[in-house]
ROVO-386113 format. One record per residue (C-alpha): x, y, z; residue in three letters. Coordinates in steps of 0.5 Angstrom, whole numbers, plus 500, padded with zeros to 3 digits. Example, Ala and Ser with C-alpha at 12.3 -4.5 7.8 and 13.67 -1.06 7.14 Angstrom:
BEGIN
525491516Ala 527498514Ser 
% end
This chain:
BEGIN
870305674Met 877306677Ile 879308670Tyr 873313669Leu 873316676Gln 881317676Leu 881321669Thr 874325669Thr 873326677Ser 874334680Pro 881332680Ala 881333672Thr 878340673Val 883342678Gln 889339674Phe 886343668Ala 885350672Arg 892349675Ala 894349667Leu 891356666Gly 884353664Ala 878358663Asn 870357663Gly 871355655Leu 876350657His 872347662Ile 866347658Gly 869343652Ile 872338657Leu 865337659Gly 862337652Ala 867331650Leu 863325653Pro 857327649Thr 860330643Ala 864324641Met 858320641Leu 858320633Phe 863315634Met 858310636Gln 855310629Phe 861308626Val 862302630Ser 854301629Gly 856300621Val 863297622Leu 860291627Val 856289621Asn 862287617Arg 865282623Phe 863276625Gln 866277632Tyr 867283636Arg 872282641Arg 878283637Lys 876290635Leu 873292641Trp 879289645Leu 884293640Thr 881300641Val 880299648Gly 887298650Leu 889304646Val 884308649Gln 886306656Arg 893308655Leu 892315651Val 891319657Met 898318660Leu 901323656Pro 897329658Ala 897326665Ala 905325665Leu 907331661Gly 907337665Pro 911333671Thr 916330666Leu 917336661Trp 915342666Pro 919347661Gly 913346656Ile 908352656Ser 902350660Asp 898353654Glu 900347650Phe 899342656Trp 892344657Ile 890343649Trp 894337649Thr 889335655Leu 883337651Val 885333645Gly 887327648Leu 880327652Thr 877327645Ala 881321643Val 879318649Asn 872319649Tyr 872318641Gly 875311642Met 870309648Ala 864311644Asp 866307639Phe 867301643Cys 860302647His 855299642Pro 860293641Leu 860292648Trp 852293649Met 851289643Ser 855283646Trp 852284653Met 845284649Gly 846277646Asp 849274652Tyr 845276657Leu 838273658Pro 832277657Lys 828275664Leu 831279670Gly 835284665Leu 833290670Gly 836286676Arg 842285672Phe 843292671Trp 841294678Gly 846289681Arg 852292676Arg 850299678His 850297685Leu 858295685Trp 859301680Met 857306685His 861303690Trp 867302686Ser 866310684Ala 865312691Ala 871308694Ala 876310688Thr 874318689Ile 875317696Gly 881314696Leu 884319691Ala 881325695Ala 885323701Ile 891322696Phe 891329693Ile 890332700Ser 896328703Ala 900330696His 904336698Ser 907338691Asp 901340688Gly 896337683Ile 900336677Lys 905330680Pro 899327684Ala 895327677Phe 900324674Ala 900318679Val 893318678Leu 893317671Gly 898311671Val 894308676Ile 888309672Ala 891306666Ala 893300669Val 886298672Cys 883300665Gly 888295662Val 886290667Ile 879291666Asp 879289659Leu 883283659Leu 878280664Leu 873280658Phe 878275655Leu 874269659Lys 867272657Val 863268652Glu 862272646Glu 856269641Pro 857271633Pro 854277631Val 847277627Arg 848283622Pro 843287619Ala 838284614Pro 840289609Ser 847291608Pro 846298605Arg 848303609Leu 842307608Arg 838301611Asp 842300617Ile 842307619Leu 835308618Ser 832302622Ala 832305629Pro 828311626Phe 822306623Gln 820304630Gln 815308634Arg 818307641Glu 825308639Phe 823315635Arg 820318641Arg 825315646Phe 831319642Ile 827325641Gly 826325649Phe 833323650Ser 836329645Cys 832334650Phe 834331656Trp 841332654His 840339652Phe 837340659Ala 842337663Ala 848339660Met 846346660Thr 849346668Gly 852339669Ala 859340667Pro 860346671Phe 858344678Ile 865342680Ser 868349677Leu 862352681Phe 864349688Leu 871350687Leu 871358684Glu 864361687Tyr 863357694Val 871356695Gly 871349697Met 878345696Asp 879340692Leu 879334697Phe 872336700His 869337692Val 872330691Met 869327698Leu 862330696Leu 862326689Trp 864320693Ala 859320698Thr 854322692Ser 856315689Trp 854312695Ile 847314694Gly 846311688Gly 849304691Ala 844304696Leu 838304691Ala 841301685Ala 839294686Ser 832296688Arg 831300682Met 833294677Gly 827290681Trp 822296679Leu 824296672Ala 823288671Asp 816289675Lys 813295673Phe 817297666Gly 823302664His 818308663Arg 815309670Pro 822308673Leu 825313667Leu 819318669Val 820318676Leu 827319676Ser 827325671Ile 821328675Ala 826330681Phe 833331677Lys 832339678Ser 833338685Thr 841338685Leu 840345681Met 835348685Ile 840346691Ala 846350688Leu 842356687Leu 841357694Phe 848354697Val 852360700Pro 859361699Ala 861358705Asn 865351704Pro 863348710Thr 856350710Val 855348703Ala 859341704Phe 854339709Trp 848342705Met 850338699Leu 851331701Ile 844329701Pro 842332695Val 848329691Phe 846322694Met 839323691Leu 842326685Asp 846320684Ala 840315686Leu 836318680Leu 842318675Asn 842310677Ala 835310675Gly 836313669Ile 841309667Ala 838303669Ile 832305665Ala 835307659Gln 840301658His 834296659Gly 830300654Phe 835300649Leu 836292650Leu 829291650Ser 827294644Tyr 833293639Ser 833287635Pro 839282635Ser 840284628Glu 843291627Asn 843291635Arg 849296635Ala 846301631Met 840301635Tyr 844302641Ile 848308637Ala 842311635Ala 839311642Gly 845315645Thr 849318640Ala 844323637Ile 842325644Ala 849326646Gly 851330640Met 846335642Val 849335649Gly 856336647Gly 854342643Ala 850345649Thr 856344654Ser 860348649Ile 855353648Gly 854354655Ser 862354656Gly 862360652Phe 856363655Leu 859362662Leu 866365660Arg 862371657Ser 859372663Leu 865372668Ala 866377673Gly 858379672Trp 854379678Asp 849383682Phe 845382688Ser 838380688Phe 834381695Leu 840381699Ala 842375695Val 849374691Gly 847372684Val 853370679Ser 854367672His 853360675Phe 847362678His 844364671Val 846358668Leu 843353673Phe 837357673Ser 836356665Val 838349667Ser 832348672Val 827351667Leu 829346662Leu 829340667Arg 822341669Leu 820341662Leu 823335661Ser 819332667Ser 813333662Val 816331656Leu 818324659Val 811322659Leu 811322651Ser 816316652Val 812309650Glu 813302653Glu 806298652Pro 808293657Glu 810298662Ala 805299668Ala 803306670Arg 807311674Thr 802311679Gly 802304680Ala 810305682Val 808311686Val 803307690Thr 808301691His 813305694Leu 809309698Trp 806302701Gln 813299702Ala 815305706Ala 809304710Gln 811297711Arg 818299713Arg 815304718Leu 811299721Leu 816294722Arg 821300725Leu 815302730Ala 814294732Arg 821294733Ala 822300737Thr 815300741Trp 814294746Arg 807293747Val 804290753Asp 801283752Thr 795284756Ala 793290751Thr 794286744Lys 787284741Ser 785277741Pro 786276733Arg 793279733Leu 795275739Leu 793269735Ala 797271729Gly 803272732Glu 803266735Thr 801262729Ala 805265724Leu 812266725Pro 813258728Arg 810255722Arg 815252716Pro 814256709Arg 812249706Thr 805249711Arg 799252710Lys 798258714Val 792257719Pro 788263717Trp 782259720Arg 785260727Asp 787267726Ile 780269724Val 776265729Gln 779270734Ala 774276731Asp 777283732Asp 776288726Pro 781293729Ser 786295724His 792292727Glu 789285727Ser 788286720Arg 795288718Thr 798282722Thr 793278718Val 
% end
């Protein structure tokens, strides 16, 4: 997470802008994380030719964690070379970086799918995302402080961040030398056609892939340009933009573990449905954010935290779905099909949105005394597509999952219980006004060891039908 945040944070957008990047360059950079996902298919085919994944994964991964160094260090070490060269170097090496990362992803996921127990898988991903979000928040926050204190500009500051990212990225990979690796279970049929078509022969996987494609189309219409919008239209400085992203990760960290528990108890589908249902909130908020950096910063903090929480729910649900419905044979190809096709759709969408953003640059008007820019047009389209996604997500199938309404009921009852505990901790009730059954419950229950039976008879004998008494019982 340290490597990922230092190489893909808003600092990268600001670094690209310092090199003269426009909306097209930003759109391409935003598209690359998903456009290069086709490398997962290459990985899914090759993994069936190996008995173990670790050596191939580690070799490609080490190169990937070092490949961004020339783009980060170049403008500082060789300032005489034109910025146009360095901006396209940044774009090219970012493509190589994501291509290698996507090549490694099915190898690692299939390894974890063979390594981790099925029971409690959601809780594992929840705990993992908990620490990922805390790490991202700390990394972005410290990087924001470092950049704001660096008086020489973004180029030398980004060079330092690039070196730190490479060191942490390499250390991350070397830690996996101590992780046990089961041998690969190849696909039953060695034919390339059978390997590629296997995931699409399963009904649940086909529906999941179809929805994922549309969701990436909806999300990538506006998501890659959020940082650019805050920097250009709102006028927010880089420190506050990075601080905003840092606080957003905290929102995901606070609920990630609970979401993993929900996925284990109710299934991955209801968690995915609920997360997608509220994902348009951020885009709607951006439509109404004023061009005032201070007001926008404080308005967007809770919205960004909610959006990170929803992203954690989507990621936990998707990971759990992929590992639950992919067989141990040919698992890497199932994972590649579940993510790569949708990612390529999102990548193409981001590039097209970048073209649209550049063509609309300088085009703005006033509607009901409210300024409308080319960013607002793009975000409005994204809102409509995200709302449509909240309907299409209902087509995802998971026979073992509970209904979404059951999860909503559980969350509502849990919220009521927390409010009741808060009320009891806040309000002091005079003993004389308490009902007999409530007094019997309060004196009998807390002092009883867990291993003994609860004295229900003593409580019920103090007959009182009040709601407060029944809640205590």
